[in-house]
C-alpha positions in Angstrom: 114.7 26.8 89.9 116.7 28.1 92.7 117.0 26.4 95.7 117.1 28.9 98.5 120.1 27.9 100.7 119.3 27.7 104.7 119.3 30.0 106.9 122.0 30.1 109.4 120.8 29.4 112.8 120.3 32.5 115.4 122.7 32.9 118.3 119.7 31.9 120.8 118.9 28.7 118.6 121.9 27.8 118.6 122.7 28.0 122.3 119.2 26.3 122.9 120.5 23.0 121.1 123.5 22.9 122.8 121.9 23.4 126.0 119.6 21.0 125.3 122.3 18.2 123.5 124.4 19.1 127.0 121.1 18.6 129.5 120.1 15.1 128.0 123.9 13.9 127.7 124.3 14.9 131.9 120.6 13.6 132.6 121.7 10.0 130.9 124.8 9.9 132.1 124.0 10.6 135.4 121.0 7.9 134.7 123.2 5.3 133.7 125.5 5.8 136.0 123.1 5.6 139.4 121.9 2.5 137.4 125.4 0.6 137.9 125.9 2.2 141.1 122.4 0.8 141.9 123.3 -2.3 140.5 126.4 -2.9 142.3 124.7 -1.6 145.6 121.4 -3.9 144.7 124.4 -7.0 144.8 126.3 -6.1 147.5 122.9 -5.8 150.0 122.4 -9.3 148.6 125.4 -10.0 149.6 124.8 -9.2 153.3 120.9 -10.0 153.5 121.9 -13.4 152.2 125.4 -13.4 154.8 122.8 -12.7 157.1 120.2 -14.9 156.7 123.0 -17.9 156.5 124.2 -17.5 160.3 121.3 -16.9 161.6 120.1 -20.4 160.2 123.7 -21.6 161.5 123.2 -20.4 165.1 119.8 -21.9 165.2 119.5 -24.4 168.0 116.9 -26.5 166.4 118.7 -26.8 163.7 121.8 -28.4 165.3 119.2 -31.0 167.0 117.6 -31.9 163.6 120.9 -33.2 161.7 121.4 -34.9 165.2 118.2 -37.1 164.4 118.1 -40.4 161.9 116.5 -37.6 158.9 117.5 -34.0 159.4 115.4 -33.5 156.4 112.0 -34.1 158.2 112.8 -31.0 160.4 114.9 -29.0 158.2 112.9 -28.3 155.1 110.1 -27.7 156.3 112.0 -24.7 158.4 113.8 -24.0 155.4 110.8 -22.7 153.5 109.4 -20.8 156.7 113.0 -19.4 156.3 112.4 -18.2 152.5 109.1 -17.1 153.1 110.2 -14.9 156.1 113.2 -13.2 154.9 112.6 -12.4 151.0 115.4 -15.0 149.8 114.7 -17.1 146.9 116.6 -20.4 148.7 117.6 -21.7 152.1 119.8 -24.8 151.2 121.2 -26.7 154.3 123.1 -30.0 153.8 125.7 -32.2 155.5 129.5 -31.6 155.5 129.6 -33.8 152.0 127.5 -31.4 150.2 124.0 -33.5 150.2 121.0 -31.3 150.5 119.0 -31.7 153.3 116.8 -28.6 152.5 116.1 -27.1 149.0 112.8 -25.2 147.0 112.4 -27.7 144.7 112.1 -30.9 147.0 112.9 -32.9 143.8 116.9 -31.7 144.4 116.9 -32.9 148.5 119.7 -35.7 148.7 121.6 -34.6 145.5 124.8 -32.6 145.7 124.7 -28.8 146.4 126.2 -27.4 143.1 128.9 -24.4 144.0 131.7 -24.0 146.2 131.8 -25.3 150.0 135.8 -25.3 150.6 135.4 -21.9 152.6 132.7 -22.8 154.3 134.6 -26.6 155.2 137.4 -24.7 156.3 135.2 -22.8 159.5 134.7 -19.1 157.0 131.7 -17.6 155.9 131.8 -16.5 152.5 129.6 -15.3 149.7 130.0 -16.0 145.7 127.7 -15.5 142.2 126.7 -19.0 141.1 124.8 -20.3 138.6 123.3 -23.3 140.5 119.8 -25.0 140.0 117.6 -22.3 139.7 119.9 -19.9 137.8 122.4 -17.5 138.6 121.8 -16.4 141.9 124.0 -14.3 144.5 124.6 -16.5 147.5 126.2 -16.8 150.9 127.9 -20.3 152.5 128.4 -20.8 156.2 129.5 -23.6 157.9 127.3 -25.4 161.0 129.1 -26.1 164.0 128.6 -28.3 167.2 130.9 -27.0 169.2 134.5 -27.3 167.5 133.0 -30.2 164.7 131.2 -28.9 161.7 128.1 -30.8 161.2 126.7 -29.1 157.9 126.3 -25.7 155.8 123.8 -23.9 154.9 123.5 -21.7 152.1 121.2 -18.7 151.1 121.0 -16.4 147.8 119.0 -14.2 145.9 118.8 -15.0 142.7 120.0 -12.2 140.1 117.0 -11.7 138.0 115.7 -10.1 140.9 118.3 -8.1 141.8 117.9 -6.7 138.2 114.5 -6.5 138.9 115.1 -4.5 141.3 117.4 -2.3 139.8 115.1 -1.7 136.9 112.5 -0.8 139.3 114.6 1.9 140.4 116.2 2.6 136.9 112.8 3.4 136.0 111.6 5.9 139.0 115.4 7.8 137.8 114.0 7.5 133.7 111.0 9.5 134.8 113.2 12.2 137.6 115.6 12.6 134.7 112.5 13.1 132.2 111.0 15.8 134.4 114.6 17.4 135.3 115.4 18.1 131.0 111.5 18.3 130.2 112.4 21.6 133.0 115.5 22.2 131.8 114.3 22.7 128.7 111.3 25.1 129.2 114.0 26.8 131.3 116.5 27.3 128.1 113.5 27.7 125.8 112.2 30.9 127.9 115.9 32.6 128.6 117.0 32.1 124.8 113.4 33.3 123.5 115.0 36.4 125.5 118.3 36.1 124.1 116.6 36.0 120.9 114.7 39.0 121.7 117.5 41.2 122.6 119.9 39.5 119.7 116.9 40.3 117.3 117.1 36.9 116.0 120.8 37.6 114.5 123.5 34.4 114.6 126.9 34.6 115.9 128.0 35.6 112.3 125.9 38.7 111.8 126.6 40.1 115.1 130.1 39.6 115.0 129.8 41.9 111.6 127.6 44.3 113.3 130.6 44.5 116.1 132.7 45.2 113.5 131.0 47.9 111.6 130.2 49.4 115.1 134.3 49.9 115.5 134.6 51.3 112.1 131.6 53.8 112.1 132.9 54.8 115.9 136.0 55.1 114.8 135.4 56.7 111.5 133.1 59.7 112.5 134.9 62.9 113.2 131.9 63.9 115.4 132.6 62.8 119.0 129.8 60.7 120.3 129.5 60.0 124.2 127.1 57.2 125.7 126.5 57.7 129.6 125.1 55.3 131.3 122.2 55.5 134.2 124.6 56.9 137.2 126.4 59.1 134.1 129.4 57.0 134.3 131.3 57.1 130.3 129.9 53.8 128.8 131.5 54.3 125.0 133.1 57.2 123.3 134.5 57.2 120.1 137.9 58.7 118.6 136.2 62.2 118.2 134.7 62.3 121.4 138.8 61.8 123.2 139.7 64.4 121.1 137.2 67.3 121.0 137.0 67.0 125.3 140.9 66.3 125.4 140.8 63.1 127.7 141.6 60.2 126.3 143.6 59.2 129.1 144.7 60.3 132.4 147.9 60.9 134.3 148.1 57.2 135.7 147.1 56.1 132.6 143.8 55.0 133.0 140.9 54.7 130.6 137.3 57.4 131.0 135.5 54.5 130.2 133.9 53.7 133.0 134.1 56.7 135.3 132.0 59.8 136.2 131.4 62.8 133.6 131.8 64.3 136.8 135.9 63.4 137.0 136.3 63.9 133.7 137.9 67.7 134.3 135.5 69.4 132.1 134.3 73.1 132.2 131.8 73.3 134.4 129.3 74.6 132.1 130.3 71.7 129.8 129.8 68.6 132.5 126.4 70.6 133.7 125.1 70.0 130.3 126.5 66.4 130.0 124.6 65.7 133.8 121.3 67.1 132.7 118.3 64.8 132.6 116.7 66.7 129.8 117.6 66.9 126.6 119.7 69.5 125.1 119.8 70.6 121.9 122.4 72.9 119.8 124.2 74.0 123.1 127.0 76.1 122.3 129.8 75.5 125.2 133.1 75.4 125.6 135.8 72.6 126.2 139.4 73.5 126.7 140.7 74.8 123.3 136.9 74.3 121.4 134.1 75.5 121.0 131.6 72.5 120.8 127.7 71.9 120.2 126.3 69.6 122.5 122.9 67.2 122.3 122.1 65.4 124.6 119.0 62.8 124.5 118.0 60.4 127.4 118.3 56.7 126.7 114.8 55.4 128.5 112.7 52.1 128.4 110.3 52.4 131.3 113.3 54.1 133.5 116.4 56.5 132.6 119.0 54.0 131.2 121.9 56.7 130.4 122.1 58.9 127.3 123.7 59.2 124.6 125.8 62.3 123.7 126.8 64.2 120.5 129.8 66.9 120.1 130.8 68.7 117.0 133.3 71.2 116.6 132.5 74.7 115.8 135.8 76.1 116.2 136.6 77.2 113.3 133.1 78.3 112.5 132.6 80.3 115.4 135.4 82.5 114.6 134.8 82.5 110.8 131.6 83.7 112.3 133.3 86.7 114.4 135.4 87.9 111.5 131.8 87.9 109.4 130.3 90.0 112.1 133.5 92.3 112.2 133.0 92.9 108.3 129.4 93.3 108.3 130.3 95.8 110.6 132.7 96.9 108.2 130.0 97.1 105.7 127.9 99.2 107.9 130.7 101.5 108.7 131.3 102.0 105.3 127.8 102.6 104.1 127.7 104.9 107.0 130.1 106.8 106.0 129.0 106.7 102.2 126.0 108.2 103.6 128.1 111.0 106.0 129.9 111.5 102.5 127.0 111.9 100.3 125.6 114.5 102.9 128.8 116.2 103.2 129.3 116.1 99.3 125.5 117.6 99.2 126.6 120.8 101.3 130.0 121.2 99.3 127.7 121.8 96.3 125.1 123.7 97.3 128.2 126.3 99.1 129.7 126.4 95.0 126.1 127.1 93.8 125.7 130.1 96.4 128.8 131.1 95.1 131.0 130.5 98.4 133.6 129.0 96.9 136.2 129.2 99.6 133.5 128.0 102.2 133.4 125.1 100.3 136.9 124.1 100.2 137.6 124.7 104.2 134.8 122.8 104.8 136.1 119.7 102.6 139.8 120.2 103.8 138.1 120.2 107.5 136.5 117.0 106.7 139.2 115.1 105.0 141.8 116.2 107.7 139.5 115.0 110.5 139.3 111.4 108.9 143.1 111.3 108.1 143.9 112.2 111.4 141.9 109.3 112.5 143.5 107.0 110.3 146.9 108.2 110.7 146.7 108.0 114.6 145.7 104.5 114.4 148.1 103.2 111.5 151.1 105.7 113.8 150.2 103.5 117.1 149.1 100.0 115.7 150.8 99.5 112.0 150.3 95.6 112.4 147.6 95.8 109.3 144.8 93.4 110.5 144.5 94.9 114.0 144.6 98.1 112.5 141.9 97.1 110.1 139.9 95.9 113.0 140.7 99.4 114.9 139.4 101.3 112.2 136.1 99.6 111.9 135.5 99.2 115.7 136.0 103.4 115.7 132.9 103.7 113.2 130.8 101.5 114.4 131.5 103.1 118.2 130.7 106.6 116.8 127.8 105.3 115.6 126.4 104.5 118.5 127.3 107.3 120.3 130.6 106.2 121.8 134.3 107.6 121.4 136.4 105.0 121.0 140.3 106.0 121.2 143.9 104.5 120.7 145.9 106.1 123.9 149.0 107.3 123.3 150.9 104.3 124.7 150.2 101.9 121.6 152.9 100.6 119.2 152.8 97.8 117.6 154.7 97.1 114.9 154.1 95.4 110.9 156.0 91.6 111.1 156.2 91.2 114.7 153.5 88.6 115.8 154.7 85.3 115.0 153.2 82.9 113.0 151.9 81.4 115.9 149.5 84.1 116.6 147.0 84.3 113.8 144.9 87.2 112.7 142.2 85.2 113.6 142.5 84.6 117.3 143.4 88.4 117.5 140.3 89.6 116.1 138.5 87.5 118.8 140.5 88.4 121.6 140.2 92.4 120.9 137.2 92.5 119.0 135.4 91.3 122.2 136.6 92.8 124.1 136.1 96.1 122.5 132.1 95.2 121.4 131.4 94.5 125.0 133.1 97.7 125.9 131.1 99.3 123.5 127.8 97.9 125.6 128.9 98.8 129.0 129.3 102.5 128.1 126.1 103.1 125.6 123.8 105.1 127.2 126.2 106.5 129.8 127.3 110.1 130.5 130.4 110.9 128.1 131.0 107.4 126.8 134.4 106.6 126.2 136.5 103.3 125.3 140.2 103.5 125.2 141.9 100.7 123.5 145.9 100.2 123.8 147.8 97.4 122.1 152.0 96.8 122.5 154.6 94.9 123.3 156.7 94.3 126.1 160.3 96.6 125.8 162.0 92.7 125.4 159.3 91.9 123.0 158.5 88.6 124.3 154.7 89.3 125.2 152.0 91.3 123.6 149.4 93.3 125.5 146.4 93.6 124.5 144.2 96.6 127.1 140.8 97.7 126.2 139.3 100.2 129.5 135.8 102.1 129.2 133.8 104.1 131.6 131.1 102.3 132.2 129.8 100.9 135.7 132.9 98.9 136.0 133.0 94.6 136.6 131.9 93.9 140.6 135.4 92.4 142.5 133.7 89.1 143.3 132.4 88.5 139.7 136.3 89.1 138.5 136.7 85.2 137.7 133.0 84.2 137.0 133.0 86.7 134.5 135.1 85.2 131.6 132.8 81.8 131.8 130.1 81.2 129.3 127.0 82.2 130.0 127.6 84.5 132.7 126.4 88.3 131.3 124.7 91.2 133.1 123.1 92.3 130.2 119.4 91.3 128.9 119.6 88.1 127.0 119.3 88.3 123.2 117.4 85.8 120.3 121.5 84.3 119.9 122.0 84.0 123.5 124.7 86.1 125.9 127.6 85.1 127.6 129.9 83.9 125.1 132.0 86.5 124.0 134.2 86.9 127.0 134.7 83.2 127.2 135.5 82.8 123.8 138.6 85.5 124.4 139.5 83.5 127.7 140.0 80.3 125.6 141.6 82.1 122.7 143.9 83.9 125.6 144.8 80.4 127.2 144.8 78.2 123.9 148.2 80.3 123.6 149.5 80.7 127.5 148.5 83.6 128.1 146.8 85.6 130.9 143.9 87.3 131.1 142.7 89.9 134.1 139.7 92.3 134.3 140.4 95.4 137.2 139.0 98.7 137.5 139.9 101.6 134.8 141.0 104.6 136.6 138.1 106.3 135.0 135.8 103.9 137.4 134.5 101.5 134.6 136.4 98.1 133.6 140.0 97.2 132.3 140.5 94.1 130.4 143.9 93.0 130.0 145.1 90.3 127.5 148.7 89.2 127.4 149.9 86.8 124.9 153.1 85.6 124.6 155.6 86.0 121.7 157.4 82.7 121.8 158.9 83.5 117.7 159.6 86.9 118.2 161.2 86.4 121.4 163.9 84.2 120.2 164.6 85.6 116.2 164.9 89.3 117.3 167.2 90.4 119.5 165.7 93.5 121.6 167.2 96.1 119.3 165.2 94.7 116.5 168.0 93.5 114.2 167.4 89.6 113.0 
């Protein structure tokens, strides 16, 4: 049979036990100290009281007169009994200089020698002592009786130690009652506090809390997704390594940590800051950080009142780029499908001409179509021999033609193959130029003489790549020249997937490579977007003449 081991006491239980023991020790120590102090104070008070009684008796003229009589006891014994009754002492003994008693609570002791010290009194001093006499241990005072300069007797008054102890014990009893009440109240308060603590710690002990903290820290550092916790004042309460990396907020210029700072002070883009500061939940919102595309989810933490919010961040930069490439591939596929359909129509026309016996006209028709397609390809490849951009331009040209838009590559374009460095991947070029062309085609579609002109060239020094897209559309309001590159800004109706992300992605890609992006008014009145990207490796590895 397995004997179940007792479960370790919870943290709240340990604190309760510790506090109960502490209160008990403090109260018991205080009670003991108070008892000893009260006993000492009671003895001192008894000494003062006995001294006052002896001096009063010694200074009484009736006492001196009685001493002069032949039988002093006859008058002094009733007087002493009356003093004992009125002054709350246990005995008053009046004696001659030899120590022979004239008075005593026990009449049988009259005439016997006083038990105690009398030498200081015979020397003219009043003194106190604790001495065991006929009545037991007592605190007594002895003072001389003077008749002029002559000592004619002595007076001793005392209080039994037993009586002092009884008084101290009475005070101790009251103290114990008060101490017990304090202990009870302390125990009740400790129990209430620890019951609340037990609810907050869910009854876990210190080891379990320590392990949970270790797991918590390990999970925070292991999760690649960003996790951000904000308090009720929108200050950063917790952030893991993934959140720091995705937001780019490891430390500020002074080396201070971001924990404890307001979200508005982190220097994040305005739309992202607004999403983090929003009181309502946000679900799978796409936002741009410095060089990343993030999916943001926020959930408020409530418990009767707002206590903060939990924010999760996912990096979808590569996913967004792949989505852009997939859209381009879909466009290419649609263009090829359309071209295949047109080619089938043209082939049917050629076959029909041959069946009608007009072979010469069939040859002329087929040759003209081939020359037109080849001329377009030759124009694009001659201007832009870089394969990725050339393929992109050919696909976008076919897409634009389907939508009734003329897309041309300007005569100024010149971009040789192999000129782009490894630091400028083709994926980013597709993102930049593809989004600029798509926005231009959307802007001119439905207008009169819709036309989009693309220019791709490098500077004479070879240090910078210039991508320029001009259109014949309505253009961009100069007041919106900067806002047009922010996420969410659009002049077009919002679709199911949202609007206002394309130009923001272009701006982010350009900024990531240290380039610049601007918009101006084109010669035809439309918009002219221009992106300039530095070609660092090309500028370093090649001379102006192109020799390596």
